[in-house]
N, C-alpha and C positions, 0 to 999 in steps of 0.2 A: 454664550454660542450655541443652539440648540440641535440636536444632532443633523439634521437635515441641512442647515449651511454649515456647519462645519467638515461634514461628508463634500457636498457641493462643489466648497474650495477647492478640496485634495483631487475632485476629481476632474474640473477645470484646469488643474496647472497639469495634471495628467494628460488631459487630450492636447495640448499645448503640447507637452513633451511625447510623446506617439505622435505627432504632426511631424515633428522633426525625423523620427524615427523612423515613419515610413517611406522617407524620400530613401532612406540609404542603401546601400545595396547589398549583393551577398557579401563580400569583403568584410563590408562595413559591420551588417549583422553579426558576422563571425567573430568578429573581433567582440563586440559587446558581450558576446555568449562565453568567451575565453574572459573577459574579465568579470563579469560575474562569478564563473566558475573560480577562477582564480580567487579570489574574496574568501573563498571557505577553504578551500585548500592550499593556500600556503601556512607550512607547517605550525610556525608560532599564530596565526591567526586559527589554526583548526584547531589547537590548544587549547587557547583562550576560550571559544566558541562550547568547547567541551566542557571543561572545569565550569563555565559560568551555568550551560546547559544544567547538567548537576546538583551544583551550589545550590539554584532558585530552584528546581521544579521536582529533587527529591527522587529523580526517576534515573535509570539507568544507570552505568558506570562509565569514568572517563574512556579511557584506554578502550571501550567500544566505540563511545561515540566519536572518538577520533578516525577508528577505520572507519566508520558508517560516513562517515561526512566527506573522505577523501574515497573510498572507493564507489561510491553509488554516485558522487557527482564526477571521478574519474569516468564511471560507467556511461553515465548519461553526456558528457561531454563528447564522449568516445561514437558513442550512436547518432548524436548531432552531428560529426564530422563530416564535411562532404553530402550531405543531404541541401538540397534545393529547397529554400522554405521563400524567394524572393522571386517576383516575377514565373516566368513559364517553369513548371517545374515536372511536368510530363508532356509528352506528343505522343499521340497513336493515329499516324496516318490513314491507318486503312480505317477505323473509325470514324478520322476526319475529326477527332477530339483533342484538344486542347488545353492542360489545365493548369492556370494562374495562381499563384497563394497571394490570398490578402490576408492582411490583420482582423483578428476581431473585433481591436479597439482597447477599451481600458478593462482587465481582472480583475476582481475581488479575491483575495486567494484566504480561506481559513485554512489555518496550520494548527499542530495540535501540541499540545507541551512532551507526550512520548518524544518528539523527532524537533526538538524546536528552531535547529539551525538545519541540519539536511533539508528537511521539506521545505521550508521557505528556499532554500535555494535552488531547489530542483523545479521546484514553480517559475521562477524569478527567472532561469532559464528558456524553460519552455517557453517564458512570455514574449522574452527578445529574442527567442530566433524567429519567432512570429512578424514580429517589430511590433509585438505591443506596450501599453503600458501596465502598470500592477500594485495594487496597494492590495498591503498585506494586514488580515485581521487575524492576530496570533494569539492563542489564549490566555490570562493573563499571568499564569508560572510561566510562560516560554517569553511573555513580551523582553524581558531584556539582552535577551539572547538575540530576539529578532533584528532587537534595536541596535545590537551590537555588529550582527551581521550587515545590516544597512548600511551601516557607519564604515564598511570595511570597501561594499560593493559599491559605496560611491567615493571612496580613495579610488578605487580603480579605473571608476570611469572618470576622475578627471585626468589619469592617465591619458586618456584617448578621445577626452573634450566631448563627450555624452552626459547632458543632459541628469541632474539624480531626480528630477521629478518621474521620471521613467519608472522608479521605483521608491515605493511612500511606504509606509507605515500609518496607521490608527493612531492617535496620540491617543497616551496613558492618559488614566484607564481606559483597557477597551472594555465596553458594555456592552449589551445584549442589545442596547437601540442603537448605537452607533456601525456596530457590525450589520445588523438587518437591513440601517439605513447602506449602509456601503453594499449590499446585496441588492438591491432596489434600482441603486442609479448608475452600478456600472454595467457593461454589453456582454460580459461574459463571469461567470462565476464557477469556481473551482472551490471543493469545501472536503479537506479530509480531518478526520476528528470524532465527536461524540456524536450519533447516530442523530440528537439531536439541533446540533450544525447541520448537516445534511440535511435533516427535513425542512429546514429555515431554509436552506440553499435553493431546493427544489419548489418551494412554495416560495416565493420570492418573486416572483413572475419573470424575471429574467433567467437567459439559457443557464445551465448549470449540468456541471458536472461534478458528481458526491459519489461518495463510496460506500460499499456497505461493510456489517460486521462481522469481525475476526470473529475465526471461533474454529481453527483450524482442525481435523482430525487427520491422524498417520495410523495407512494399516500395513501390519509387518507381517507376508504370508510366511506358511510353513517353507517356503523355498529361499525364504531368505538370508543371508549371512547374521548372526546372530549379533558378535562382535562389530562389525561393520555396522551395521544398522541405527544399532546403540550409539555409537562415535557421532553420526549425522543426528542422532533426535538430541543429544545431550547440545552439542555443539549450537546447533539451530535453537534448543530452550535456552539455553543460559547469556547466551548473545543479548549484550544489555540488558540483563536484568528482564528479558521475553516484554518488551516495551511495545515490540514488532506487531501489528494485525496477524502477522504471518509467521508467528510462532505457534508448535504444536500445541492446542491443550486438551487433546487427548489422543490414548494410542490404544489403538484395538487391534490386539495381538490373537492370531492364529492359534490354536489351542495349542495343537503338536508342540509348536516351536515356545510355547507360553515361560515354561521353568528355562532353558535355555534363555530366552531375551529378559527378564527379571534378572539371573545373575548378569548378564550382559552389563545389563542398564545399573548395576549395585557398582557392578566392578570399572562405574566410571565413573561413581562417586554419587551415585541415587540413592535412595533409603523410602520402601515401600514401607508404609504406616499401615498399622492397626486398626482396629474399629475404634477404640479409646480419643487414640491422636488422631484420626480423620475427626472424630465428633471436634475434637478440642481448636483443631485445625479450621475445622466450616466455623465454632464462634467467632475467630476474630477474624477470616474473611469475612464472613457474608452475616453482620449481624443485622435483621431484620431483613434478612433474604436478597441485599447488598452487595457488591463486591466492596468493601474496603479499601479507601485510599490509603490506611496504612499499610498495604502489603503489595499494593500496585508499583511493580518496576523495582520490589525489594531484591534482595539475594534469599536465596531459600534458607541460608544460616540468621539471616535478620527474620525472617518469617517463622522459623524455628523455636527462633528463642521469644520471639511476641508468642507462641503460642505454647512454649513452657515445654517444647518438646527436646528437653536434653540428647538425647543421641541423636539429635538431626542437626544439631550448632555445626557442624563440618560437610553438611550434606550440598552438592552441586544441585538436583533437583529434587521436591518434593513428590513422590508418587501415592496416590491415592485408589484404592479400586474400585468402582463404580459397578452400578447394574443397568439402570434406568436413566430417563433423561427428562427436563421440564423443571419446573420451577421448585418444585418437591428434591432434585438431585441437583443443586447448585454446583457442583463441579462439572455437569457435562454442558455450562457455559462455558464465556473468556471472562479468565484469569489475571490476566496482565502479568504474571509471576512466571515466576519457575515452580511453579505446582503443576502437575500432569496426572490426568485422572486416564486409569489403565482398565478397559474392558476387554474379558474372553470371549472368543466368538468361538463354535465349534469348526466352522470350513470359510472359505474367504466369501463365499455369496452371504453366509450371517453378516459375517463381517461389514461387506458392504450394507446390508442391511441396516447394521447399526449405527453405521455412520447418517443415513438416510434419516434416521430417528432426532441423530441428533443434530444436523441439517434441520429438521421440521424444527427444533428449537429456537437454534440459535445457527448465524456462519453459513449458509446458505447462497451460493453464489462463490462464495470464494476462489476456495484452491481444496487442495486434499492431496496428500502421499502416499507413497507405497513406495515402501520395501520388498523384493523382491530378488531372485538368481536374472542372469541375463536372459537366463531361458524364458523365464516365463512374466517376465519386467512387461514389455512390451502387449501382450495380450491383455494381461491384468489391468494396466493402466487404460484401455481403449474401451476394456467394459465399465471403467469408472466413469471414464468421459461421456458415453454411450447412454451411461443412466442415473448419474448422478447430478445435483442440482449445483456445478461448478462451474466456474470458466477456465480454471487451469488442472492438469494432475500433475507432479510433479515426483519425477521419479528417480530413488533415490540416489535422494542429493539432502543436504539441510536445509531447512525448509524455508524456513524465515529468511536464508541468504539467499536463496532461489529463485522463490518467488519475483523477486523486487528485479529479477533483472542478475544475470551473474556471468563471471566471464565466463564460464564453462558451460554455458548454455544460452540459448537462443531469444531466451524472452527481453522487450526492451528494459533498457533500468528507469528505473520508475519506485515512486511511493506512496504509489496512491493509485489503487487496483480498482477497477469496474469491479462490478457483479451482476450488471444483468438484471436481466427483469425478477431473476430468483433472491437477489440480495435488494430490491429497490431502486437499480438504477439504472438509467438510458443507455448504458454501453459495458461492456465487457472487459474490453482489453485495461492492457496495462496505459496511464495514462501519459501520452507523450505529445510533444510538439506540434504535431499535426490537428492536434484541440483545441488548438490555440489558434487555428489559423479559421479562414473562410474559400473555397474554395471556387474559384468563378468559369466556368468551361464554356469556349468556343466551340458548335458544333457546325462543322461544315458540309456540305451536300457531296455526297458517297453516289456510287452506283447502286439502285436500289436494289435491295435483296428482302424481295416477298417471301416470307416462309410458306411451304406447301401444305395445302392445308391438308393433304391425304397422308401425307408422312408423320405430321403433328398430331391426328387422331388416328391412327393406323393402332397403336395397341390399345387405346380405349373400345374404339366400334368390334375389334373381333375380342374381345372380354364379355359387353353386354348383348354381342350374339350367339355367346354359346348357348 
């Protein structure tokens, strides 16, 4: 059987199941979302998924994956609780507009090896909230985890008599040909992972949501509390061995706080490498100029051993001084490991300029972190939001934990962050269930509201008359 026929059979089954789901009321929809959420949150299953993910991908660590599977799913399910996604979801009597939620249809989802459990679960729950069917195309390394998750989801579906074919998986081995055929045949594509997959999603001819590259920078302002900022940065950077696209890759430190910040980072278990050690690390991490899978999502101590840097074999994070950006400065790009580039800036304006240069090379559109005193944080965050090509400015938080939604900020819980046109994406929000919906709008006649021409053009005519 060729890829076209194989995918066509999966899509046909998905359409039958989706037609059943389309008749669900809101209570039934919320119940199936709960089933999908509990499939990964139940403690024994969560541990099994986390252990299998680390075993088969070699990426991250079990403890943090358990936490990620649980907290990201709990947060997402909390966001969805009480949200309307069936029938009339909005009424605006003054405008005469009624909004009705409709399913997108059959969704094709590309999911990465870095989060082989949490990301598919996130996609499944959002798809179910919209009464869609979904077919997963996991990375080869993450296939076993996705397959186990699917088994757990179907077990929970049996408890509420929901059709298994609402959630399916491309058969193993998942190939580029079968993945691209899936993208072509479904109604909507959501893609998280390599930029090659994102480009394939956008060029498939099917409406698609894809995410930009990560390469997060964080600025430490002179007003910051060094110890607090260091604790947050390190906590974020080491989480799941930096598998997240939201992990800090560069730390830009204002000169006056630089000595205190380096000391604070060292107190957190970080090691600043000298020039010789940096060169040795670069050979291991970037053979032929490209990031090596040997170091991806490994601990700092493992990477130090690979590079033969004996004094850093107990490090939490390896730090390297950097001054440039671009291909000739590989540490200025995304590293997907507990390795942090450190830049020095004479002042905040220069720090912002360094970040702009970093994002001109890689990471535009994603996000930036700022650590500053409460008195200055809002002002500086606003400057960054007005001037830098970023969709999110994360203020005084552990970046990788905060960007995809957290219980102590208001961002929607998501494992897929749009990066806007800066990052080659068609959206700049955190992906939510609303991206899995079509919205029908009823427009009724209302009392005519004709704009006043003189008022509308008053400023313009006053200006040109001068």
